[in-house]
N, C-alpha and C positions, 0 to 999 in steps of 0.2 A: 522585339529585339531590333536593334538598329541594323541598317544596311551597311555591311563592311565595305562594299565597293564605293558607296557614297562617302563613307568616312575617309577612305583613301584619297578620293578626288577632292574633298573639301574639308580637311581637318579643322581649319579655323572656324568654319561655320558651326561644326559640332561643339568645338571648344567654347565658343561664345554662347551657344544655346544652353549648354550645361551650366555655364557661369551665370546666365540669366536665371536659372533655377536655384542658384546659390550653391552650386557644386563645383569643386575643383577636380577635374578628371585628367589623369596623366595620358593624354592622347598620344603623345610620342611613344610612350611605352607600349600602348596597345598596338600602334602601327608597327613597332619593331618586332613584337611577338607575332603579329600577322605575317610580317615579312619572313620570319624564321619558318613559320608553318608552310608558307608557299614555296620557300627555297627547298625545304626538306621534301616536299611533294615532288618538285622538279627533279631533285637528285634521285629519289626513289624510282620515278618513271624512267629516268635515264638508265639506272641500273637494271630495271626490268627489261628495257629494250636491249641492253647488252647481253642479258641472260638469254633472251629469246634468240638473239643472233648466234650466241655461243652454242645453244642447244641445236639450232638448225645446222650448224657447221659440223656436228658430230658425224653425220652420215658421210659427208665428203671426206673427213679425216680418216674414217674407217676404210673407205674405198682406196685412199691413197696410201693405206698401210701405216698411218700415223698412230700416236698414242691416244686411243679413245678414252682411257681412264683419266688421263690428264685433262682432256677436254671436258669430260663429265664433271670432274672436280672443279674446274674453273667455272662452269655454269652453276654448280651448286653454291660456290662461294659468292658469286654475283647475286644469287637468289637470297642467300643469308644476309648479305649487305643491304639488299633492298628491303627485306623484312625488318631489319634493325632500324633502318631509316623510317619505315612506316610506323613502327612502334614509337619512336621518338616524336615523329610528327603528331601521332594520335595523342600522346601525352601533352604536348604543347597546345594542341588544338582544344583539348578538353579544358585546360587552364584558361585559354582565351575565351571559350564559350562561357565558362563560369564567371569570368569578369563581365562579359557583355550582358549576362542575365541580370546583373545588379545595376545596370545603367538605365536611367529613365528615358522615355521618349522625348526628344527635343520638342519644345513648343513651337507652334506655327509662328511665323514672323508677325502676324496680326495680334497675337496675344499681348495684353498690356504688361509692361515691365513692372516688377515689384518684388518685395522680399517676403511678404506674408499676407494674411487675410485683410490686413488694414489697407492694402493697396488694391484690393479688388474694386471693380467699377460697377456701379449700379447703372444698368442699361435700360431698365423699364420698370414700371410699377403698375399695378392694376387694383382698382377698387379703393375703398377707404377703410381706415381703422374703425371697427365697430364702436359706437357710442352707447354708453349705458347710463341709466339714471340711478345706478347703485354700484357699489364696489365690485368689480369683476373678480371672480374666483379663478384660481388655477385648477387644472384638471385633477391634481392630487387631492384637492378639497371637494370638487364637484363629484368625481367618480365614486369615491367611498360613500359620500353622503347619499347618493342615488342608489347605492348598493350594486353598482355595475363594475366596480374596479376594486380588487383586493390585493394590496401589497404585502400585508402581514402573512397571509396564508401562502402567497407565492414564495416569500422568503423561507417559510417553514418547509416548503417542498424543495426548493432549489438554491436558497441563499439569496444574497442581494443581487439586484440587477434583473429581476424578473417581475412579471405581473400576471394576475389571473383576471380575465374579463368574464363577467357573469351576466346572464339573462340578456336584457336589451343591449348591454355593452358588447357582449360577444356577437349578438346579432347585427349590431351596427357595424362592427368591424368586418363581419362577413358580407354585409350589404355593400360596403365600400369596395371590397375586393371584387365582388361579382359585377358591380357597376363599372369599375375600371376595366375589367376584362371584356365585358360586353361592348363598352364604348370603343375600345381598341380594335376588337375583331369586327364589329358591325359597322362602325363609322370610319375607322382609319385603316382598314385593310390588313390587319395583322393576322397571322396564323398562331393560334394558341398551342403551346406545348405544355405537357405535364412531364417534368424532368426529375431525375434522381436528386436527392438531397445529399448524397454521399458521392464523392468523385475521387479519381486517382490523383496522385501528385502531378503527373504529366498534364492532366486537365487544368489543375491550378496554375501550372507554369505557363500554359497557353495564354492565359489572360493576364498574367503578371503578378498573381498573388504569391507565387513561389519563384525563387527562393527568398526574396527580400522580406516578405511579411509572414514568415512561418510562425512567429510567436503570437500572431493575432488569430490563428486558426485553431479550431477544435479538431483533434486527430483521434481516429480509431486505429491505434498503432498495431493491434493484432491483425487487422485486415488491410493495413496500408491504404486506408481511405480517410478522407477529410470531409467534415461537414461544410457545406457551402456558405460563404459569407454573403452571397448574392446570387440570384438566378443568372446574372451575367456569365458566370463561370460555365455551367453546363450548356446554356443556350448558345453562347458564342462558339463553344467547342463542338457543337452539334455536327458540323460539317468538317471537322478537323481532318486533315490528310486527304481531302477530296479536291478535285478540280471541277468546278462548276462551269456551266455554260453561261456566257455573258448575257444571253437572253433571259436567264432566270433572275438576274439582279435588277433592282435590289430585292433581297429577301428580308421580310419583316416578321419578326417573331415576338410574341409576348408570353410571359409565364408568371404564375403566382407561386411563390415558395416562402417557407420560413427562411430566415437568414440567421446565421450563428456567428457571433463575434465576441472575442475575449475582451476587447477594450471596453472600459466603462468610464475611465477618466476619474477626476477628483470629485469630491462631494460638492454640492451646490446646485444652482438653478440648472446648469448644464446636464446634470445627471439625476436630479430629483424626480420622483414619480416615474413615468414611463418615457421620459424624454430621450434617455440613452440606456438601452437594455441589451442583454446578451443574446436574446432571441426575439425576433420581430418578423412580421409579415411584410412582404413587398411584392408589388407587381412591376415587372421589368419589361422594357421594350428594347429590342436589339435589331440593328440593321446590318446586313452584309451588303456592301456596295462597292463602287469603284472610286479611284482617285479623283476622277473628273467630277463626281457627284458628292463626295463626302461632306464638304462644307455646306453646300446647299441642303443636303439631306439632314444635317444637324439642325438647321433652322426649322425644318419640317418636324423633326422628332420633338424638338423643344416645344413647338406649337401644340403638339398632341398632349404633352404633359400640362401645358398652360390651360388648354381647353377644359381639363378636368377641374382645375382650381377655379376657373371662372364659372363653370356650371354649378359648383358648390357654393359660389358666392363668397369665397375667401379672399381676403386682402393679401396680396403677395408682391414680391419684387424679384427681378432677375439680376443676378450678379454675373459678370464676366470675370472669371478668375485670372489673377495675374500669374506671371511665370513662377514666382516663388510659392504659390499656393495650389498650383495645378497638380493633380494626382500623377503618380508614377508612370502609368501607362498612357495617360491622356496627352494629346497634343493641343487641345482647345476645349475648355469646359465652361458651361453656363450652369450656375446653381439657381434653383427656384427656392425661395424662402417665404414661408407663410407666416402671417402675423399671429403671435400668441397673445391674446388679449389678457390672459390671466397673469402673465409675467412681463408684459410690455417688452417683448423681445421677438426676434426673428428665429424661425426654426427651418432648417433645410429639409425639404420633402422630396427633392429631386436633384440629381446631378446629371446633366446631359452632356455627353462628350463624344468627340471623334478621336479615334486612336490611330488614325492614318493606317499604315500597313504594319504597325508595331506588333499588334496581336496576331495579325495574319501570318507574319513570319514565325512567331513563336508557336502558333497552332497549326502551321502549314496549311493555311486557307488560301486557295488559289482559284482563278477562273481563266477561261480561255475564250478569246474573241476571234472572229474570222480575220485573216490577214487581208492585205490589199488585193491578193490574187484569189480571194474567196476560200482559200484553204485554211484549216485550223491554225491560228497564230500561236505564238509562244505563251505559256502560262504566265499570268500576272498575279501579283499579290492582291488579295481582297482587302478593302478598308472596312473597319468595323466601327460601329457607333452603338452607344446604349444610353439609357436613362431610366430613372425610376418613374413609373407611371401609375400610381404613385406609391410612396412608402408610408406604411403604418409603422409605429403608432403616432408619429407626429401629425399626420393628416387627421387622425382621430382626435388628437388633442385640440387642433385648431377648430374642428367642428364643434366639439363640446364647449370650448371657451367662447367661440364666436356666437353660438346660438343659445347661450345660457340666458335664463330669465331671473327676475328678481326673487322668485320663490325657490330658486335652486333647480328648477326643471330645465330641460333642454329641448328646444324645438328641433324637429327633424328636417333637414334640407329637402326641398321639393323633389329633387332627382332621386333621392333615396327612399322616399315613401313607398313606391311600389315593391321595393325589396324588403320592406319591413311590414308588409301586410297592411299598408295604409296608416300605420302608427304616426300620429301627428306630434306627440310630445312624449319625452321620456321623463317620468316622475319618480 
């Protein structure tokens, strides 16, 4: 959620930032509603003060032989007026908050201007496209031919947009997850969390999935719980409502979860096979940090995701997203796209973002640093970051298509062999 005080002090800055995202926001209407809320609060507080003064005067009136009943009635009426003002303020404030919850995080000034994905900027590439002496196959041909991927039986179980991995395919996916987690915890200093896959609507609101993206979520309506679309949701909210010590920051967490998403898109290369499915596994990395560190920490977090792709020997590129393509809660995002040799296209396997204090405000995430006098300072909003480190199944797709051989077999990347019992080739 945006900072209302900042909006009041620099409305044109916010107006431009939202326009850069392609949105027209009635900033003046928001400010007028905010002014009404604050005016009603002042009026209510004034009435309460008058009520308190009237109540305190009753004793003196009694001693002087005055009309106590009239004084009590006057105090009661002042209290009723204050209550009515409070109710009106609460109703207006609820409406204001509802509008604010639908407004995206302004992008940082450094983010490239642009309307959509065509305006994203390639900032780095690594490796080379694999060269084959034979026609490269897509994973939807490789997987079924090897007996490690079954789309037909998955559709029988759950409908379109699902896949069953079998034998070495399932083990390869499990190996990737285990290696991701081990690398993050042992080399990059993350603490692993095993989190619930069902969360409350308030938890979804904390990271920005609700209320705007309610139609993309799977809901268990009888229990008022929702299936997570990413581990970002429970992990970021892990400390919701707490005030952390500045000495604890940055906190770095990683978690592996399945992710559940309704969107599947239209038919074609973008959705064929397991490129875009309703349920998939992902290892997420999340940072809780400070305003002073968030941008530099984003570079570090992105580097941790890139390290995995480099160790796997996968050709990839880094995109800096433009203002029009940056996600709702993000202020600055880098996407990592890996090369799909079977389709001659790029597949996103990680999106690394800083959310500034946007999620911190929504989830009530704060920290306290010592003041200049050494005493505890005023609580400040935590800055949050996250990224995929990495996402299956697209990473699995890239491995299969990059390491395929002429006979249809697939070599196992060196870093994964210990997780596959020394298996060299999937045949």
